N, CA, C and O of each residue as an XYZ file, in Angstrom:
368
protein
N       0.839     -1.159      0.000
C       0.000      0.000      0.000
C       0.897      1.238      0.000
O       1.820      1.356      0.806
N       0.607      2.148     -0.912
C       1.411      3.355     -1.074
C       0.642      4.580     -0.605
O      -0.513      4.792     -0.974
N       1.293      5.356      0.195
C       0.650      6.587      0.659
C       1.216      7.770     -0.115
O       2.422      7.863     -0.346
N       0.343      8.649     -0.500
C       0.812      9.871     -1.144
C       0.519     11.038     -0.215
O      -0.536     11.124      0.413
N       1.460     11.897     -0.159
C       1.266     13.067      0.686
C       1.121     14.291     -0.195
O       1.792     14.437     -1.216
N       0.250     15.142      0.219
C       0.044     16.375     -0.523
C       1.124     17.382     -0.120
O       1.522     17.451      1.042
N       1.582     18.151     -1.088
C       2.569     19.169     -0.714
C       1.933     20.219      0.199
O       0.782     20.616      0.015
N       2.695     20.644      1.163
C       2.182     21.649      2.080
C       2.168     23.001      1.394
O       3.079     23.344      0.640
N       1.136     23.747      1.663
C       1.060     25.101      1.130
C       1.811     26.025      2.078
O       1.634     25.981      3.295
N       2.620     26.828      1.507
C       3.361     27.785      2.326
C       2.583     29.079      2.401
O       2.112     29.607      1.394
N       2.462     29.566      3.590
C       1.768     30.845      3.742
C       2.766     31.962      3.473
O       3.965     31.787      3.690
N       2.285     33.101      3.005
C       3.204     34.208      2.728
C       3.822     34.711      4.020
O       3.229     34.588      5.092
N       5.021     35.282      3.915
C       5.655     35.785      5.138
C       4.861     36.955      5.702
O       4.214     37.691      4.957
N       4.912     37.121      7.009
C       4.171     38.226      7.611
C       4.764     39.571      7.198
O       5.960     39.673      6.923
N       3.934     40.584      7.157
C       4.403     41.923      6.821
C       5.102     42.490      8.042
O       4.520     42.586      9.122
N       6.338     42.856      7.857
C       7.120     43.386      8.966
C       7.198     44.899      8.864
O       6.771     45.487      7.871
N       7.736     45.511      9.880
C       7.885     46.971      9.887
C       8.793     47.421      8.748
O       8.576     48.485      8.167
N       9.826     46.607      8.416
C      10.732     46.973      7.333
C      10.019     47.009      5.991
O      10.258     47.902      5.178
N       9.139     46.034      5.757
C       8.395     45.992      4.506
C       7.440     47.177      4.429
O       7.313     47.802      3.376
N       6.774     47.488      5.522
C       5.860     48.625      5.536
C       6.613     49.931      5.327
O       6.129     50.818      4.624
N       7.779     50.059      5.923
C       8.565     51.283      5.764
C       9.055     51.422      4.334
O       9.102     52.531      3.802
N       9.422     50.312      3.705
C       9.888     50.367      2.329
C       8.790     50.846      1.397
O       9.075     51.503      0.395
N       7.545     50.530      1.707
C       6.434     50.967      0.872
C       6.256     52.481      0.942
O       5.748     53.090      0.001
N       6.671     53.088      2.048
C       6.538     54.527      2.221
C       7.780     55.281      1.758
O       7.838     56.506      1.869
N       8.750     54.576      1.254
C      10.006     55.183      0.859
C       9.856     55.885     -0.482
O       9.246     55.346     -1.405
N      10.402     57.071     -0.588
C      10.329     57.838     -1.826
C      11.514     57.483     -2.715
O      12.564     57.057     -2.234
N      11.332     57.661     -3.994
C      12.435     57.438     -4.915
C      13.259     58.720     -5.015
O      12.789     59.803     -4.665
N      14.475     58.584     -5.491
C      15.347     59.741     -5.666
C      14.752     60.703     -6.689
O      14.899     61.919     -6.561
N      14.078     60.159     -7.708
C      13.469     61.003     -8.733
C      12.368     61.880     -8.134
O      12.249     63.056     -8.478
N      11.568     61.306     -7.241
C      10.507     62.075     -6.595
C      11.097     63.184     -5.728
O      10.534     64.275     -5.647
N      12.224     62.908     -5.084
C      12.889     63.918     -4.270
C      13.358     65.078     -5.142
O      13.206     66.242     -4.770
N      13.927     64.760     -6.297
C      14.405     65.812     -7.197
C      13.264     66.688     -7.691
O      13.395     67.910     -7.765
N      12.143     66.056     -8.029
C      10.994     66.817     -8.519
C      10.443     67.747     -7.456
O      10.041     68.870     -7.761
N      10.421     67.294     -6.217
C       9.818     68.095     -5.161
C      10.768     69.152     -4.600
O      10.308     70.142     -4.031
N      12.089     68.965     -4.745
C      13.026     69.905     -4.136
C      13.147     71.207     -4.921
O      13.210     72.281     -4.323
N      13.182     71.130     -6.237
C      13.287     72.325     -7.066
C      14.629     73.029     -6.965
O      14.746     74.171     -7.411
N      15.657     72.387     -6.391
C      16.958     73.029     -6.270
C      17.938     72.466     -7.289
O      17.650     71.481     -7.968
N      19.096     73.105     -7.387
C      20.129     72.643     -8.308
C      20.574     71.244     -7.915
O      20.457     70.843     -6.757
N      21.089     70.502     -8.898
C      21.521     69.137     -8.639
C      23.006     68.975     -8.939
O      23.610     69.771     -9.659
N      23.569     67.923     -8.365
C      24.961     67.558     -8.575
C      24.970     66.074     -8.925
O      24.228     65.289     -8.336
N      25.811     65.690     -9.884
C      25.917     64.288    -10.269
C      26.840     63.570     -9.292
O      27.970     63.994     -9.051
N      26.327     62.463     -8.730
C      27.068     61.690     -7.738
C      27.107     60.222     -8.175
O      26.239     59.762     -8.917
N      28.124     59.499     -7.705
C      28.261     58.072     -7.992
C      28.004     57.296     -6.705
O      28.677     57.502     -5.695
N      27.016     56.399     -6.757
C      26.646     55.556     -5.623
C      27.192     54.150     -5.874
O      26.762     53.486     -6.817
N      28.141     53.680     -5.039
C      28.705     52.349     -5.257
C      27.721     51.219     -4.960
O      27.900     50.097     -5.434
N      26.679     51.514     -4.173
C      25.638     50.525     -3.843
C      24.365     51.293     -3.500
O      24.394     52.516     -3.363
N      23.257     50.585     -3.361
C      22.007     51.227     -2.966
C      22.173     51.871     -1.592
O      22.781     51.290     -0.692
N      21.623     53.082     -1.441
C      21.709     53.793     -0.166
C      20.312     54.259      0.219
O      19.629     54.905     -0.577
N      19.888     53.937      1.429
C      18.620     54.397      1.989
C      18.946     55.558      2.927
O      19.581     55.368      3.964
N      18.509     56.752      2.555
C      18.814     57.949      3.340
C      17.558     58.427      4.050
O      16.519     58.623      3.419
N      17.650     58.615      5.358
C      16.551     59.211      6.110
C      16.882     60.686      6.287
O      17.877     61.044      6.918
N      16.032     61.532      5.720
C      16.270     62.970      5.790
C      15.908     63.517      7.168
O      15.310     62.825      7.992
N      16.283     64.768      7.397
C      16.014     65.400      8.689
C      14.523     65.454      9.014
O      14.142     65.444     10.184
N      13.676     65.512      7.979
C      12.223     65.564      8.219
C      11.610     64.179      8.408
O      10.395     64.057      8.564
N      12.442     63.129      8.396
C      11.962     61.770      8.623
C      11.623     61.001      7.359
O      11.367     59.799      7.423
N      11.616     61.660      6.218
C      11.305     60.995      4.952
C      12.503     60.142      4.526
O      13.653     60.565      4.636
N      12.208     58.927      4.037
C      13.260     58.033      3.558
C      13.333     58.111      2.047
O      12.312     58.175      1.362
N      14.564     58.105      1.533
C      14.794     58.168      0.094
C      15.750     57.048     -0.279
O      16.754     56.821      0.397
N      15.429     56.349     -1.363
C      16.289     55.289     -1.865
C      17.046     55.796     -3.083
O      16.442     56.223     -4.068
N      18.369     55.747     -3.010
C      19.216     56.041     -4.159
C      19.781     54.707     -4.629
O      20.517     54.048     -3.894
N      19.443     54.312     -5.842
C      19.943     53.060     -6.403
C      21.412     53.214     -6.786
O      21.874     54.325     -7.047
N      22.137     52.116     -6.818
C      23.547     52.132     -7.200
C      23.694     52.672     -8.618
O      22.866     52.408     -9.490
N      24.762     53.428     -8.829
C      25.036     53.988    -10.150
C      25.247     55.487    -10.069
O      25.456     56.037     -8.988
N      25.193     56.141    -11.214
C      25.369     57.588    -11.295
C      24.007     58.244    -11.201
O      23.114     57.946    -11.995
N      23.841     59.136    -10.238
C      22.540     59.750     -9.944
C      22.675     61.251     -9.751
O      23.734     61.750     -9.369
N      21.594     61.958    -10.019
C      21.498     63.379     -9.702
C      21.004     63.506     -8.270
O      20.066     62.819     -7.865
N      21.640     64.390     -7.502
C      21.324     64.578     -6.092
C      21.119     66.063     -5.837
O      21.875     66.880     -6.363
N      20.109     66.438     -5.037
C      19.952     67.857     -4.699
C      21.242     68.397     -4.067
O      21.894     67.703     -3.287
N      21.599     69.624     -4.405
C      22.846     70.222     -3.926
C      22.937     70.224     -2.401
O      24.036     70.156     -1.851
N      21.806     70.300     -1.717
C      21.819     70.332     -0.251
C      22.261     69.007      0.362
O      22.614     68.975      1.541
N      22.252     67.911     -0.401
C      22.639     66.604      0.135
C      24.051     66.175     -0.251
O      24.508     65.115      0.177
N      24.747     66.975     -1.049
C      26.053     66.578     -1.571
C      27.035     66.241     -0.453
O      27.766     65.256     -0.561
N      27.069     67.018      0.597
C      28.035     66.772      1.675
C      27.383     66.116      2.895
O      27.906     66.223      4.004
N      26.257     65.445      2.704
C      25.579     64.774      3.822
C      26.498     63.687      4.368
O      27.065     62.911      3.598
N      26.649     63.624      5.669
C      27.581     62.687      6.304
C      27.268     61.233      5.974
O      28.182     60.420      5.834
N      25.984     60.896      5.850
C      25.594     59.510      5.615
C      26.009     59.067      4.213
O      26.458     57.937      4.022
N      25.858     59.958      3.237
C      26.280     59.625      1.875
C      27.798     59.463      1.822
O      28.309     58.541      1.187
N      28.513     60.368      2.493
C      29.971     60.259      2.528
C      30.411     58.960      3.201
O      31.362     58.321      2.753
N      29.727     58.571      4.269
C      30.073     57.350      4.994
C      29.845     56.087      4.165
O      30.454     55.050      4.429
N      28.970     56.173      3.164
C      28.687     55.019      2.321
C      29.413     55.084      0.982
O      29.052     54.383      0.036
N      30.441     55.931      0.908
C      31.305     55.949     -0.270
C      30.757     56.689     -1.473
O      31.277     56.525     -2.577
N      29.724     57.497     -1.295
C      29.157     58.248     -2.408
C      30.105     59.407     -2.728
O      30.507     60.154     -1.837
N      30.455     59.546     -4.007
C      31.406     60.571     -4.442
C      30.807     61.399     -5.582
O      29.911     60.949     -6.297
N      31.329     62.626     -5.730
C      30.966     63.444     -6.884
C      31.462     62.756     -8.145
O      32.534     62.151     -8.161
N      30.669     62.859     -9.196
C      31.064     62.299    -10.489
C      32.106     63.213    -11.100
O      31.872     64.412    -11.247
N      33.250     62.661    -11.455
C      34.325     63.422    -12.093
C      34.736     62.679    -13.355
O      35.546     61.754    -13.303
N      34.166     63.091    -14.505
C      34.498     62.385    -15.737
C      35.984     62.542    -16.074
O      36.587     63.587    -15.826
N      36.540     61.510    -16.627
C      37.948     61.523    -17.021
C      38.016     61.937    -18.481
O      37.361     61.351    -19.343
N      38.819     62.954    -18.739
C      38.978     63.413    -20.128
C      39.790     62.391    -20.914
O      40.774     61.857    -20.404
N      39.387     62.116    -22.151
C      40.143     61.160    -22.952
C      41.538     61.705    -23.275
O      41.725     62.909    -23.449
N      42.489     60.811    -23.348
C      43.861     61.215    -23.678
C      43.912     61.700    -25.125
O      43.280     61.110    -26.001
N      44.668     62.781    -25.378
C      44.736     63.300    -26.759
C      45.498     62.399    -27.693
O      45.634     62.708    -28.877
């Protein structure tokens, strides 16, 4: 006699505070649109989640991004290796 077992259904993981907070996180593009200030091109070596002084969280994806001028020297960005973009001129 052979018994067959049904595969167990996995329930979805519970919603945690981190998942809920990520849903409220603004994109860097939305920050640029709402700030209305001059921008500076910066290089992000990895994704950076920045919590601003007003409590709003902003996600900057890895790569070359435009950043409001007021955030260029932010300590958190500097601590995560974010640098100003400095293009290298081609050799003549």
